C-alpha positions in Angstrom: -8.2 22.4 -25.0 -6.9 18.9 -26.0 -6.4 16.5 -23.1 -3.6 14.1 -23.4 -4.3 10.4 -24.2 -2.4 9.6 -21.0 -4.9 11.5 -18.9 -7.9 10.2 -20.8 -6.8 6.6 -20.3 -6.6 6.8 -16.5 -9.5 5.0 -14.9 -11.1 6.5 -11.8 -10.1 5.2 -8.4 -13.5 3.8 -7.3 -12.6 3.9 -3.6 -12.5 7.7 -3.9 -15.7 7.7 -5.9 -17.5 5.7 -3.2 -16.0 8.1 -0.7 -17.6 11.0 -2.6 -21.0 9.3 -2.5 -20.6 8.6 1.2 -19.7 12.2 1.9 -22.8 13.4 0.0 -25.1 11.1 2.0 -23.5 12.3 5.2 -24.2 15.9 4.1 -27.8 14.9 3.9 -27.7 13.7 7.5 -27.2 10.0 6.9 -25.0 8.0 9.3 -22.3 6.3 7.2 -19.8 3.7 8.5 -16.7 4.2 6.3 -14.9 0.9 5.7 -13.7 1.9 2.2 -10.5 4.0 2.8 -7.2 2.5 4.0 -6.3 5.4 6.4 -5.3 4.7 10.0 -7.5 6.3 12.5 -4.6 6.9 14.9 -2.6 9.8 13.4 1.1 10.4 13.9 2.7 9.5 17.2 2.6 12.2 19.9 6.4 12.9 19.7 6.0 13.6 15.9 3.2 16.0 16.5 5.3 17.8 19.1 8.2 18.0 16.7 5.9 19.5 14.1 4.8 22.2 16.5 8.4 23.0 17.1 9.0 23.5 13.4 6.1 26.0 13.2 7.7 28.8 15.2 8.5 31.1 12.4 11.9 29.7 11.6 12.9 29.5 7.9 12.3 26.1 6.2 14.6 26.0 3.2 14.7 23.3 0.6 16.4 20.1 1.6 18.5 18.0 -0.7 16.5 16.3 -3.4 17.2 12.9 -1.8 16.0 14.1 1.6 17.6 15.3 4.8 20.8 13.3 5.5 19.8 12.7 9.1 16.4 11.3 8.1 18.0 8.9 5.6 20.3 7.8 8.4 17.4 7.4 10.8 15.5 5.2 8.2 18.7 3.0 7.8 18.7 2.7 11.6 15.0 1.6 11.5 15.9 -1.3 9.1 18.7 -2.3 11.5 16.6 -2.3 14.6 13.4 -3.7 13.1 14.8 -6.1 10.5 18.4 -6.7 11.3 19.6 -5.1 8.0 22.6 -3.0 7.3 21.4 -0.5 4.7 23.7 2.2 3.4 21.9 5.5 3.9 23.2 6.6 0.5 20.8 4.1 -1.0 17.8 5.6 0.7 15.8 8.3 -1.1 13.2 10.3 0.9 10.2 11.2 -1.2 6.9 13.1 -1.2 4.9 10.1 -0.2 5.3 6.5 -1.5 3.6 7.7 -4.6 6.5 9.9 -5.4 8.9 7.0 -4.8 6.9 5.0 -7.3 6.9 7.9 -9.7 10.7 8.3 -9.5 11.5 4.6 -9.7 9.1 4.0 -12.6 10.6 7.0 -14.5 14.1 5.7 -14.0 13.3 2.1 -15.1 10.5 2.1 -17.7 10.8 2.8 -21.4 7.8 2.8 -23.7 6.9 -0.7 -24.8 8.5 -2.4 -21.8 6.3 -5.2 -20.4 5.9 -5.2 -16.6 4.2 -8.1 -14.7 1.8 -7.1 -12.0 -0.4 -9.4 -9.9 -4.2 -9.3 -10.2 -5.6 -8.2 -7.7 -3.3 -5.3 -6.9 -3.3 -1.6 -6.0 -4.5 0.2 -9.1 -2.4 3.4 -8.9 0.8 1.3 -9.2 -0.3 0.1 -12.7 -1.3 3.6 -13.6 2.2 4.9 -12.9 3.7 2.2 -15.1 1.3 2.8 -17.9 1.9 6.5 -17.7 5.5 6.0 -18.6 4.6 3.8 -21.6 4.8 0.3 -20.0 2.7 -2.5 -21.2 1.2 -3.8 -18.0 0.4 -7.5 -17.9 -2.0 -8.3 -15.1 -1.2 -11.9 -14.0 -4.2 -13.7 -12.5 -3.7 -15.0 -9.0 -5.9 -17.0 -6.7 -6.3 -18.3 -3.1 -3.7 -21.0 -3.9 -1.0 -18.3 -4.3 -2.4 -16.2 -1.5 -3.5 -13.7 -4.3 0.2 -13.0 -4.9 2.3 -13.1 -8.1 4.5 -16.1 -7.4 7.5 -17.5 -9.2 5.5 -20.1 -11.1 3.1 -17.4 -12.5 6.0 -15.0 -13.3 7.7 -17.8 -15.3 4.5 -18.7 -17.1 3.8 -15.1 -18.2 7.4 -14.1 -19.0 8.0 -12.9 -22.6 10.8 -11.5 -24.7 9.5 -8.0 -23.8 9.3 -8.4 -20.0 11.6 -5.9 -18.3 10.3 -5.9 -14.8 8.0 -7.2 -12.0 6.1 -5.3 -9.4 5.0 -7.0 -6.2 3.4 -5.8 -2.9 3.8 -7.6 0.4 1.6 -7.4 2.3 -0.8 -6.5 -0.5 -3.5 -4.0 -0.9 -6.4 -5.1 -1.2 -5.9 -8.6 0.2 -3.6 -8.0 3.2 -1.7 -11.2 2.3 2.1 -11.4 2.2 4.5 -13.4 0.0 6.5 -16.1 1.8 10.2 -15.2 1.9 11.1 -18.3 -0.1 8.6 -17.4 -2.8 9.8 -13.8 -2.9 13.4 -15.0 -3.2 12.5 -17.2 -6.1 10.9 -14.3 -8.0 13.9 -12.1 -7.3 16.2 -14.7 -8.5 14.2 -15.3 -11.7 14.1 -11.6 -12.7 17.8 -11.0 -11.8 18.8 -14.0 -14.0 17.1 -12.3 -16.9 18.5 -8.8 -16.4 15.1 -7.5 -15.3 14.2 -5.4 -12.3 11.9 -6.1 -9.4 10.0 -3.4 -7.5 8.5 -4.4 -4.1 5.9 -2.2 -2.4 6.5 -2.7 1.4 4.2 0.1 2.6 2.5 -2.4 4.9 5.6 -4.5 5.9 5.7 -3.2 9.5 1.9 -3.9 9.8 2.5 -7.6 9.1 2.2 -10.2 11.8 5.3 -11.9 13.1 5.7 -15.5 12.0 5.0 -18.6 14.0 8.5 -18.3 15.6 7.9 -14.6 16.6 10.3 -13.3 13.9 9.7 -9.9 12.3 8.5 -9.9 8.7 11.2 -10.3 6.0 12.0 -7.3 3.8 12.9 -8.0 0.2 16.1 -6.1 1.0 17.2 -9.1 3.1 17.0 -11.2 -0.1 18.7 -9.1 -2.7 20.8 -6.0 -3.0 19.4 -5.3 -6.5 15.7 -5.0 -5.6 14.0 -1.6 -5.5 11.8 -1.2 -2.4 9.3 1.6 -1.6 7.8 2.4 1.8 5.9 5.1 3.5 5.3 7.0 6.7 1.5 6.8 6.0 0.5 3.4 7.4 2.8 2.2 10.2 3.5 5.7 11.4 -0.1 6.9 10.7 1.0 10.0 8.7 -1.2 9.8 5.6 -1.6 13.6 5.0 2.0 14.4 5.7 3.0 13.0 2.2 6.3 11.5 3.1 7.8 8.2 2.0 11.0 6.6 0.9 12.6 4.1 -1.4 15.7 1.9 -1.1 17.5 1.5 -4.4 20.5 -0.3 -5.8 23.4 2.1 -5.6 23.7 2.3 -9.4 20.2 3.8 -9.6 20.5 6.5 -7.0 22.1 9.2 -9.2 19.4 8.9 -11.9 16.6 9.1 -9.3 18.3 12.1 -7.7 18.2 14.0 -11.1 14.6 13.1 -11.6 13.6 14.3 -8.1 15.4 17.6 -8.6 13.3 18.2 -11.7 10.0 16.7 -10.7 9.5 18.3 -7.2 12.8 19.8 -5.9 12.6 18.0 -2.5 10.1 16.3 -0.1 8.2 18.6 2.4 10.9 19.8 4.8 8.5 20.3 7.7 7.3 16.8 7.5 10.9 15.5 7.1 12.1 17.3 10.2 9.1 16.1 12.3 9.5 12.6 11.0 12.9 12.3 12.8 10.8 11.8 15.9 9.3 8.6 14.4 12.4 6.7 15.2 12.6 7.3 19.0 11.9 4.3 21.3 8.8 6.2 22.5 7.3 6.5 19.0 8.2 2.9 18.0 6.5 1.6 21.1 3.3 3.6 20.1 3.4 2.2 16.6 4.0 -1.3 17.8 0.9 -1.1 20.0 -1.1 0.2 17.1 0.2 -2.7 14.9 -1.1 -5.1 17.5 -4.4 -3.3 17.5 -4.8 -3.6 13.7 -4.1 -7.3 14.0 -6.8 -7.6 16.6 -9.2 -5.7 14.4 -8.4 -7.9 11.4 -9.2 -11.0 13.4 -12.5 -9.4 14.7 -13.6 -8.5 11.2 -12.8 -12.0 9.8 -14.9 -13.6 12.5 -17.7 -11.1 11.8 -17.7 -11.7 8.0 -17.8 -15.4 8.6 -20.9 -15.0 10.8 -22.5 -13.0 8.0 -21.7 -15.6 5.4 -19.2 -13.5 3.4 -16.2 -15.7 2.6 -12.6 -14.5 3.0 -10.7 -17.2 1.0 -7.2 -16.2 2.4 -6.9 -14.7 5.9 -4.8 -11.5 5.8 -1.6 -11.5 7.8 -0.8 -7.8 7.4 -2.1 -4.3 6.6 -5.8 -3.7 7.6 -7.9 -5.2 4.9 -10.2 -8.1 4.3 -10.8 -9.2 0.7 -14.2 -11.0 0.7 -16.3 -12.8 -1.8 -19.9 -11.6 -2.3 -21.0 -14.1 -5.0 -23.1 -16.0 -2.5 -25.2 -12.8 -2.0 -26.6 -13.0 -5.5 -25.1 -9.6 -6.3 -22.0 -8.6 -8.1 -19.4 -6.6 -6.2 -20.4 -3.2 -7.6 -24.1 -3.6 -6.9 -23.3 -5.0 -3.5 -21.3 -1.9 -2.6 -23.8 0.5 -4.0 -26.7 -1.1 -2.1 -24.7 -1.6 1.1 -24.0 2.2 1.0 -27.5 3.3 0.2 -29.5 0.7 2.2 -27.2 0.0 5.1 -25.0 3.1 5.3 -21.8 1.1 5.0 -19.1 2.3 2.5 -17.0 -0.4 1.0 -14.7 -0.6 -2.0 -15.7 -2.8 -5.0 -13.2 -5.2 -6.5 -13.1 -3.4 -9.9 -10.5 -1.0 -8.4 -8.1 -3.8 -7.9 -8.9 -6.6 -10.2 -10.0 -7.6 -13.7 -10.5 -11.3 -13.2 -12.3 -11.1 -9.8 -13.8 -7.6 -10.1 -17.4 -8.9 -10.0 -16.9 -11.2 -7.0 -14.7 -9.4 -4.5 -15.0 -6.4 -2.2 -12.4 -4.8 0.0 -13.2 -3.9 3.6 -10.8 -1.6 5.5 -10.2 -2.4 9.2 -8.5 1.0 9.8 -11.3 2.5 11.8 -12.2 2.0 15.5 -13.6 -1.2 16.9 -17.0 0.4 17.7 -17.2 1.6 14.1 -16.3 -1.9 12.9 -18.9 -3.5 15.1 -21.6 -1.2 13.8 -20.5 -1.7 10.2 -20.6 -5.5 10.6 -24.0 -5.4 12.3 -25.4 -3.3 9.4 -23.8 -5.6 6.8 -25.3 -8.6 8.6 -28.8 -7.1 8.5 -28.3 -6.0 4.8 -27.2 -9.5 3.7 -30.0 -11.2 5.6 -32.5 -9.1 3.6 -31.1 -10.1 0.2 
């Protein structure tokens, strides 16, 4: 059987590989602290779980429209209004089978073979894999602490070419947990629009971002441009990772093309998950999610203090998501060896930088703060002992 060049070119996701090793050690009876996977430990809000139980009473669950249930699209629009003060037409909202499906649809609608797309380094690896899978030439733009590990307007201008057709951003970012300042994001959007190019912004962690110094909610790219494509998810803020439900907000001119693609690629998002997700937008559920957001912020601060005590530097403090991107070069190990030895010798699972970066793959490691405070304390204690022995 001949395997396609596309499939052969896809690199493994090392966070998952580390997870497999951790599971194997657990099966042998080892105690493993899992700080490698970005999966909230909270699960869906109680009202959503109750709504799911209601759906499972034997009633028929027919397909929804390819763009999702109209009432869910309306509810998402209401969420933007209440949380971000934005008036979004529900007709621009597409409910998808996870944010991954949103990225699949938008990439299929925008990318032709040979198109150059600028992506920051470091960034979430699967995003680049989607782009490359549709024939894009992905240019990974090096970033550093000075740009908060984000692709800013200066770097976009410096790497722009005659073949550049789009830019992909993420704010806050995985793996760094850092956001792009609204003024900088606006500058990138203006630059790409002036050149007839598109911008796709991953806002999966937007509602897990801290408020600014004035107490204002984080700024969505949708507040800065009506031409931007934004993807989001129920997985992180709402804690619904396994439900495989996400959405995107598109320029009106793109919706019909994306609808045709969704009809052909997967018919519709999971209907049970869609109906239950309506309960995400009740005051009760939002209050639960806001309390969890505050808890993730507390965990981030706790982890940053712990890493500083250990001597593992975090060049830019995260202001969103639930990650810390720390430098292991002072340990004398590269990131891959650090993670392998931390797992085998200390029982702590971490994600090496090679998942997210080319330029800093050997120096940086991602730690996920998505687990409980006792687990984080134990993980930090084990890491401290491990580093002290190096």
